[in-house]
C-alpha positions as CSV (number, residue, x, y, z in Angstrom):
1,M,154.5,-162.4,156.2
2,Q,155.3,-161.3,159.4
3,T,158.2,-163.5,159.1
4,V,159.0,-161.8,156.0
5,F,159.3,-158.2,157.4
6,G,161.5,-159.5,160.3
7,I,163.8,-160.5,158.4
8,L,163.9,-157.1,155.9
9,S,164.2,-155.8,159.6
10,I,167.6,-157.2,160.2
11,I,168.3,-156.8,156.9
12,S,168.0,-153.2,157.2
13,V,170.5,-152.8,160.5
14,V,173.5,-154.9,158.4
15,V,173.0,-152.4,155.7
16,F,173.3,-149.4,157.6
17,F,176.4,-150.6,159.1
18,I,178.3,-152.0,156.4
19,G,177.5,-148.5,155.1
20,M,178.9,-146.5,157.7
21,V,181.9,-148.8,158.5
22,K,182.9,-149.2,154.2
23,P,180.6,-148.7,152.0
24,A,183.0,-149.7,149.2
25,I,181.7,-153.2,149.6
26,L,178.1,-151.7,148.3
27,I,180.0,-150.7,145.0
28,N,177.5,-150.8,142.0
29,K,179.6,-153.3,139.6
30,K,177.5,-151.9,136.8
31,T,178.5,-148.0,137.0
32,G,181.5,-148.4,139.5
33,E,179.9,-145.4,142.2
34,V,180.1,-146.1,145.5
35,P,176.4,-145.0,147.5
36,E,177.3,-141.4,149.9
37,R,177.1,-142.9,153.2
38,K,173.8,-140.4,153.6
39,N,171.9,-141.8,151.2
40,L,172.9,-145.5,152.8
41,A,171.9,-144.5,156.2
42,A,168.4,-143.0,155.5
43,G,167.6,-146.1,152.8
44,A,168.4,-148.5,155.8
45,I,166.9,-146.5,158.5
46,G,163.8,-146.1,156.4
47,L,163.3,-149.5,155.6
48,F,164.0,-150.8,159.0
49,L,161.5,-148.8,159.8
50,F,158.8,-149.9,157.4
51,S,159.7,-153.2,158.5
52,L,158.9,-153.0,162.1
53,V,155.5,-150.8,160.9
54,M,154.9,-154.1,159.0
55,V,156.0,-156.4,161.8
56,G,153.5,-154.7,164.3
57,L,150.5,-154.5,161.9
58,L,150.7,-158.3,160.9
59,G,151.4,-159.2,164.9
60,D,147.7,-157.4,165.7
61,E,146.0,-160.0,163.5
62,K,143.4,-162.5,164.7
63,P,143.7,-165.9,163.3
64,T,140.7,-166.7,161.0
65,N,138.6,-169.2,163.4
66,N,137.9,-172.1,161.3
67,P,135.2,-173.6,162.0
68,D,136.4,-177.2,161.1
69,S,138.8,-177.1,164.2
70,E,136.3,-175.8,166.5
71,K,134.2,-178.9,165.8
72,L,137.3,-181.4,165.9
73,A,138.5,-179.5,169.5
74,A,134.9,-179.8,171.0
75,A,134.7,-183.8,170.4
76,E,138.4,-184.2,171.6
77,V,136.9,-182.8,174.8
78,K,135.2,-185.8,176.8
79,Q,131.8,-184.4,178.1
80,P,130.4,-185.8,180.9
81,S,127.6,-188.7,179.8
82,L,125.6,-191.6,181.2
83,N,128.1,-194.4,179.8
84,I,126.1,-195.4,176.9
85,T,125.5,-194.6,172.9
86,P,122.3,-193.9,171.3
87,E,122.5,-197.3,169.9
88,N,123.7,-199.4,172.7
89,F,121.2,-197.6,174.9
90,R,118.1,-198.3,172.3
91,V,119.5,-202.1,172.2
92,K,119.4,-202.4,176.1
93,F,115.7,-200.6,176.4
94,N,114.4,-203.2,173.6
95,E,115.5,-206.0,175.8
96,V,114.2,-205.1,179.0
97,S,110.9,-204.1,177.2
98,E,110.8,-207.5,176.2
99,L,111.8,-209.1,179.6
100,I,108.7,-207.2,181.3
101,D,107.1,-207.7,178.8
102,T,105.8,-204.2,177.8
103,S,104.5,-203.1,173.7
104,F,107.2,-200.2,174.0
105,H,109.4,-200.5,171.4
106,I,112.9,-198.2,169.6
107,N,113.0,-199.1,166.3
108,R,116.0,-196.5,165.9
109,I,117.0,-193.4,167.3
110,D,117.5,-190.3,164.7
111,V,119.8,-187.9,166.6
112,K,119.4,-184.0,165.4
113,E,122.0,-181.7,165.9
114,G,121.9,-179.0,168.7
115,P,124.3,-176.2,170.1
116,V,125.3,-177.5,173.3
117,S,124.1,-181.4,173.0
118,D,122.3,-183.2,170.2
119,T,118.8,-184.3,171.0
120,A,116.4,-187.4,169.5
121,N,112.6,-187.8,169.9
122,V,111.6,-191.1,169.9
123,T,107.8,-192.1,169.9
124,L,106.7,-195.0,171.6
125,S,103.0,-194.6,171.6
126,D,100.2,-192.2,171.5
127,Q,100.7,-191.0,174.7
128,N,104.2,-192.3,175.8
129,S,107.6,-190.7,174.3
130,L,111.5,-190.0,174.8
131,V,113.7,-187.2,174.6
132,I,116.9,-188.4,174.5
133,A,120.3,-186.0,174.9
134,V,123.1,-186.9,173.3
135,T,127.0,-185.1,173.8
136,K,129.1,-183.8,171.5
137,D,131.2,-187.3,171.2
138,G,128.1,-189.3,170.5
139,M,127.1,-190.6,174.4
140,V,123.7,-190.4,175.8
141,N,123.7,-187.9,178.3
142,S,120.2,-187.9,179.7
143,V,116.9,-189.5,178.8
144,T,113.9,-189.2,179.5
145,S,109.8,-190.2,179.4
146,I,106.8,-187.9,179.2
147,S,103.6,-189.6,179.6
148,I,99.8,-188.7,179.0
149,G,97.8,-190.7,180.8
150,D,93.7,-191.2,180.4
151,G,93.0,-191.6,183.9
152,T,92.7,-195.8,183.0
153,F,94.1,-198.8,185.2
154,K,96.3,-199.4,181.9
155,S,97.7,-196.3,181.2
156,G,99.2,-195.8,184.8
157,A,101.0,-199.3,184.7
158,N,102.9,-197.8,181.2
159,M,103.8,-194.8,182.5
160,L,105.3,-197.5,185.6
161,F,106.5,-199.6,183.1
162,L,108.1,-197.2,181.3
163,A,110.2,-195.5,184.0
164,T,111.0,-198.8,185.3
165,T,112.8,-199.7,181.8
166,I,114.7,-196.5,181.5
167,V,116.2,-197.5,185.3
168,R,117.1,-200.9,184.1
169,S,118.5,-199.8,181.0
170,I,120.7,-197.3,182.8
171,S,121.7,-199.2,185.6
172,P,122.0,-203.0,183.9
173,H,123.7,-203.8,187.8
174,L,121.1,-203.5,189.4
175,E,118.6,-206.1,190.1
176,S,114.9,-205.9,188.5
177,E,113.0,-205.4,191.6
178,K,115.6,-202.4,193.2
179,A,114.7,-200.7,189.7
180,A,111.3,-201.4,189.9
181,Q,111.5,-199.8,193.2
182,I,113.0,-196.8,192.1
183,A,110.6,-196.2,189.6
184,I,107.6,-197.0,192.4
185,E,109.1,-194.7,194.8
186,L,109.4,-191.6,192.7
187,M,105.9,-192.0,190.4
188,K,104.3,-191.8,194.2
189,L,105.8,-188.7,195.2
190,S,105.6,-187.4,192.1
191,T,101.6,-188.2,191.4
192,N,100.9,-187.1,195.1
193,D,103.0,-183.6,194.9
194,K,100.6,-181.2,194.1
195,A,103.0,-178.6,193.9
196,G,104.5,-180.4,190.7
197,E,107.7,-180.8,192.2
198,A,110.7,-182.6,190.8
199,H,111.4,-185.7,193.1
200,T,114.9,-187.2,193.2
201,K,116.6,-190.6,194.0
202,L,120.6,-190.6,193.4
203,I,121.7,-194.0,192.2
204,D,125.9,-194.5,191.7
205,G,126.5,-191.1,190.1
206,V,122.7,-191.6,188.2
207,E,120.3,-189.4,188.9
208,Y,116.4,-190.3,188.4
209,Y,113.7,-187.9,188.7
210,A,110.5,-187.8,188.3
211,I,107.9,-184.8,187.9
212,F,103.9,-185.2,187.8
213,N,101.8,-181.8,186.3
214,K,98.3,-181.9,185.1
215,Q,98.9,-180.0,181.9
216,L,102.4,-182.1,180.6
217,G,101.6,-185.0,182.2
218,F,103.9,-187.5,184.1
219,W,107.9,-187.5,183.6
220,F,110.4,-189.8,184.4
221,G,114.0,-189.6,183.2
222,A,117.6,-190.6,184.2
223,E,120.9,-188.2,184.0
224,L,123.5,-187.2,185.7
225,P,123.6,-184.9,188.8
226,D,123.8,-181.1,188.9
227,T,127.4,-180.4,190.2
228,K,126.8,-176.5,190.5
């Protein structure tokens, strides 16, 4: 519509100049009357002003947001991730878990949509679970295990096995002993920290962290380092 009124403004200018120079060109073929210059001028100026007003009004209109277009634009922007899809993580996690002979197994990962990132909750046992954050373009952004121990040796061992499995799944290039060492070191630091502070270790662009709190349990995760 803005283009239409722009064309009308141009036409009004042309009519004005024709009417002033040679009004006979605009003769009414039915009546044979030649329009008066003052009437042509008034009409052309009125049309010109009306067209300018409409162009200005339409130019101020804000484009309607299209949710589908916004989602598509967001999907085209690559978000930082751990370079692994939820399905690939599931497969790798199960492979490592079988290798180190643990009972942990992920049958499926159901990703639920969120405003900033999508998430998935995976229950591994009564005492152990995973929270997985997924970017809008379908890549794993972080993995966090949450373990509530009962004070037994078995529950403590399961926490360590789960932490080791996460490290080996996210950083498969690491030797098994190195992965276990990272898990053991962070677990010791966090469980001995009475303040419940997070302890971290950066390995090839991935930040592994551990937090222990008597109320919340033992948390071990992998994420991208904070670049703020």
